[in-house]
Backbone bond lengths (Angstrom), bond angles and torsions (degrees), N, CA, C in turn:
res aa  C-N    CA-C-N  psi(-1)  N-CA   C-N-CA  omega(-1)  CA-C   N-CA-C  phi
1 M - - - 1.411 - - 1.626 107.73 -
2 R 1.195 109.51 135.28 1.482 119.09 -179.38 1.544 112.60 -60.85
3 P 1.314 121.05 147.58 1.476 120.47 -178.92 1.509 115.72 -61.69
4 E 1.250 115.14 -35.29 1.543 121.07 178.10 1.533 108.34 -58.78
5 V 1.356 120.29 -48.73 1.432 126.56 177.36 1.484 107.97 -61.23
6 Q 1.334 118.49 -52.22 1.452 118.90 178.25 1.513 118.36 -51.93
7 T 1.376 113.52 -41.48 1.443 120.60 174.18 1.518 111.09 -61.65
8 F 1.286 119.66 -48.51 1.503 124.19 -177.35 1.600 107.49 -55.93
9 V 1.471 109.05 -55.39 1.432 114.71 -174.93 1.566 113.97 -61.17
10 A 1.396 113.94 -39.82 1.547 118.91 179.73 1.425 110.58 -58.43
11 D 1.423 120.72 -31.28 1.405 120.29 178.59 1.433 120.13 -75.83
12 G 1.385 117.23 -4.71 1.369 126.06 163.41 1.578 108.25 92.26
13 R 1.234 112.40 -161.09 1.562 123.71 179.23 1.525 112.97 -61.85
14 L 1.255 115.59 147.87 1.419 120.91 179.52 1.532 107.87 -63.09
15 P 1.366 122.10 148.70 1.387 122.32 179.04 1.483 111.31 -77.51
16 D 1.309 117.26 167.77 1.533 122.82 178.80 1.458 107.48 -88.97
17 W 1.314 114.59 -175.93 1.457 123.57 -177.05 1.402 114.74 -65.40
18 D 1.374 117.18 -16.48 1.537 119.25 176.06 1.485 112.20 -82.57
19 A 1.237 119.31 1.13 1.502 116.02 -176.27 1.530 112.33 -79.96
20 S 1.236 117.45 154.81 1.517 120.12 -178.85 1.547 115.04 -60.53
21 E 1.281 117.86 148.82 1.447 121.19 176.85 1.501 109.20 -54.91
22 D 1.310 119.76 -37.94 1.351 122.48 -179.24 1.521 114.89 -61.99
23 E 1.375 115.89 -40.33 1.463 124.89 176.20 1.497 109.63 -64.24
24 I 1.233 120.69 -51.02 1.403 128.37 -179.40 1.450 111.66 -55.66
25 D 1.448 116.05 -52.43 1.504 123.47 175.32 1.576 109.09 -56.39
26 R 1.238 117.47 -43.19 1.544 120.05 -175.60 1.535 107.99 -62.81
27 R 1.334 117.73 -46.91 1.467 119.53 -179.53 1.549 112.01 -67.38
28 E 1.338 118.43 -32.96 1.402 118.89 176.00 1.559 109.94 -69.43
29 R 1.301 120.25 -36.76 1.477 126.51 178.46 1.659 104.27 -59.61
30 Q 1.309 109.73 -44.93 1.440 113.61 -172.27 1.672 108.58 -63.65
31 L 1.375 117.70 -36.42 1.322 125.24 177.26 1.439 111.11 -64.80
32 T 1.326 121.30 -49.54 1.404 125.61 -176.84 1.477 112.93 -66.24
33 A 1.310 122.01 -19.53 1.483 129.75 178.44 1.506 107.48 -76.18
34 I 1.315 121.87 -13.85 1.446 120.46 -174.21 1.495 103.76 -95.96
35 S 1.393 115.15 117.71 1.432 123.93 -177.41 1.544 108.16 -73.64
36 R 1.384 115.28 150.92 1.501 120.84 177.62 1.467 110.94 -101.84
37 P 1.245 122.37 151.48 1.495 122.05 -0.60 1.578 115.53 -84.44
38 V 1.219 115.88 163.02 1.495 120.53 170.05 1.420 113.97 -91.73
39 T 1.270 118.18 154.71 1.459 123.83 -178.91 1.636 108.40 -76.32
40 S 1.268 118.47 171.94 1.398 119.72 177.48 1.546 107.58 -71.34
41 E 1.255 117.05 -36.89 1.579 118.22 177.50 1.449 109.47 -62.84
42 E 1.431 116.88 -46.44 1.406 115.96 176.78 1.490 118.61 -60.42
43 A 1.356 114.48 -35.89 1.487 123.61 178.75 1.549 110.04 -62.34
44 A 1.267 112.78 -46.84 1.488 117.52 177.30 1.648 112.23 -59.98
45 A 1.340 111.89 -44.00 1.514 112.55 177.10 1.401 108.66 -63.80
46 L 1.326 126.72 -45.94 1.460 130.99 -169.19 1.609 106.89 -70.05
47 A 1.367 114.39 -26.37 1.495 114.95 177.46 1.527 116.51 -70.92
48 T 1.302 115.88 -11.17 1.483 120.37 178.39 1.565 108.79 -92.41
49 C 1.319 117.09 7.01 1.568 117.23 177.26 1.454 116.31 -104.58
50 F 1.289 120.24 12.61 1.444 122.03 171.82 1.415 112.78 -68.05
51 G 1.403 120.49 134.12 1.453 124.79 -176.19 1.459 110.65 -98.91
52 P 1.276 119.99 -164.80 1.481 125.95 179.01 1.481 117.52 -71.55
53 D 1.210 119.62 -6.17 1.550 122.53 174.29 1.487 108.92 -157.43
54 D 1.295 112.33 -162.57 1.563 115.50 -174.94 1.489 116.26 -87.33
55 C 1.267 116.90 -0.14 1.452 126.14 176.01 1.557 111.45 49.17
56 Y 1.342 111.53 55.01 1.427 121.74 -175.86 1.569 112.45 47.23
57 G 1.281 117.67 47.65 1.344 121.79 172.95 1.579 113.82 92.38
58 V 1.288 121.46 -13.53 1.436 123.12 -174.62 1.564 109.45 -67.88
59 A 1.352 117.72 -31.02 1.383 118.65 174.01 1.510 115.87 -57.29
60 W 1.350 111.06 -36.29 1.546 114.44 178.35 1.448 108.95 -70.15
61 T 1.327 124.10 -32.53 1.400 122.83 177.73 1.541 109.40 -63.10
62 L 1.334 113.59 -39.26 1.440 120.42 174.67 1.495 115.20 -58.37
63 V 1.384 113.86 -46.73 1.452 120.46 171.76 1.451 115.95 -51.09
64 R 1.389 114.05 -53.85 1.493 118.82 -178.47 1.488 108.64 -61.63
65 L 1.334 123.07 -34.67 1.474 122.40 179.49 1.490 107.69 -68.31
66 I 1.303 122.47 -46.05 1.456 127.45 -177.02 1.518 107.30 -61.38
67 E 1.341 118.70 -38.75 1.471 117.71 -178.67 1.585 113.28 -67.79
68 T 1.276 117.67 -10.85 1.503 111.74 174.55 1.477 113.94 -83.72
69 A 1.277 121.16 1.80 1.455 123.61 169.29 1.462 112.51 -60.27
70 P 1.383 120.35 151.66 1.443 121.26 -179.32 1.537 113.10 -76.66
71 N 1.275 112.95 -14.14 1.651 113.56 -178.01 1.457 108.98 -135.74
72 P 1.388 115.92 156.74 1.470 113.08 177.47 1.495 114.36 -60.11
73 V 1.318 115.42 161.06 1.530 121.16 178.73 1.443 108.76 -68.51
74 P 1.416 117.66 124.67 1.489 118.66 176.61 1.491 108.24 -69.15
75 P 1.373 111.83 157.72 1.504 115.06 172.99 1.533 115.93 -57.96
76 W 1.258 124.39 154.26 1.376 129.85 179.90 1.532 109.33 -142.23
77 E 1.261 116.27 170.30 1.436 121.43 -176.71 1.472 109.24 -65.74
78 D 1.250 119.35 127.65 1.517 125.68 179.44 1.527 109.45 -65.97
79 P 1.458 120.13 118.65 1.437 116.11 -176.36 1.567 112.94 -80.85
80 G 1.312 119.39 -1.46 1.397 122.21 176.01 1.465 109.84 141.24
81 P 1.364 123.24 -151.42 1.312 127.79 -174.35 1.594 112.11 -62.63
82 E 1.328 119.07 144.16 1.426 119.85 -177.14 1.518 109.18 -71.92
83 P 1.388 119.84 150.22 1.336 119.93 171.48 1.460 116.27 -59.37
84 A 1.364 115.17 147.36 1.491 117.28 175.30 1.510 117.22 -68.43
85 T 1.274 115.60 -24.73 1.509 115.56 177.54 1.527 104.45 -135.61
86 G 1.320 114.19 174.78 1.461 118.14 178.67 1.412 116.15 86.43
87 P 1.367 114.95 177.30 1.570 116.77 -179.07 1.545 113.46 -66.99
88 R 1.303 113.76 145.48 1.431 118.28 174.25 1.482 110.94 -128.96
89 F 1.348 117.04 149.87 1.382 121.63 -177.19 1.517 107.02 -123.63
90 C 1.295 120.15 158.79 1.452 127.89 178.25 1.423 109.96 -96.28
91 A 1.363 114.42 118.02 1.581 117.10 174.48 1.495 96.31 -106.85
92 G 1.312 117.91 92.19 1.444 123.10 -170.50 1.516 117.72 -96.86
93 D 1.286 112.30 -140.36 1.455 123.29 -172.69 1.510 118.25 -91.33
94 G 1.458 112.29 25.32 1.403 115.41 174.93 1.539 109.63 104.87
95 A 1.331 120.22 -21.27 1.423 122.09 179.74 1.642 107.49 -90.73
96 A 1.212 114.58 131.41 1.478 115.90 -179.88 1.567 106.83 -68.88
97 A 1.416 110.18 125.98 1.471 115.11 175.19 1.503 108.33 -97.44
98 P 1.329 114.42 142.08 1.518 121.54 -179.03 1.565 105.41 -61.10
99 L 1.254 115.33 146.84 1.461 126.94 175.62 1.495 109.30 -71.65
100 R 1.255 120.53 119.47 1.553 127.76 179.19 1.578 104.57 -123.25
101 L 1.436 113.55 140.14 1.323 115.90 174.30 1.535 119.16 -76.50
102 D 1.342 112.64 -21.29 1.541 121.82 175.22 1.573 112.42 -84.74
103 G 1.306 117.56 5.60 1.467 123.00 179.01 1.550 112.15 76.54
104 S 1.162 120.18 7.08 1.552 120.87 -176.41 1.517 102.09 -92.45
105 T 1.298 112.83 167.14 1.503 118.31 179.06 1.423 112.53 -121.47
106 K 1.390 116.96 8.33 1.490 121.71 173.64 1.542 114.48 -118.37
């Protein structure tokens, strides 16, 4: 996994709307530093970084980055309740579901 991806993933989930503008800008800069396409392994790691909301659109930048991977994002351990807003992914029954912006798997 490339260092830029490791750095982003190590910083954890995206902050919510209450985060400082500096923090949101920093996370967005981290994302834009990751060149496309990402590998399937990187996409799976990045998919664990969604926060409780869309983080002023940063989550959609993350979605678009993950979509550059050659394969669908594999299921991962569900971290808890789904966010009320923003992108959602299906951590399902073991079959990798295609990534959809509307949260559906079909």
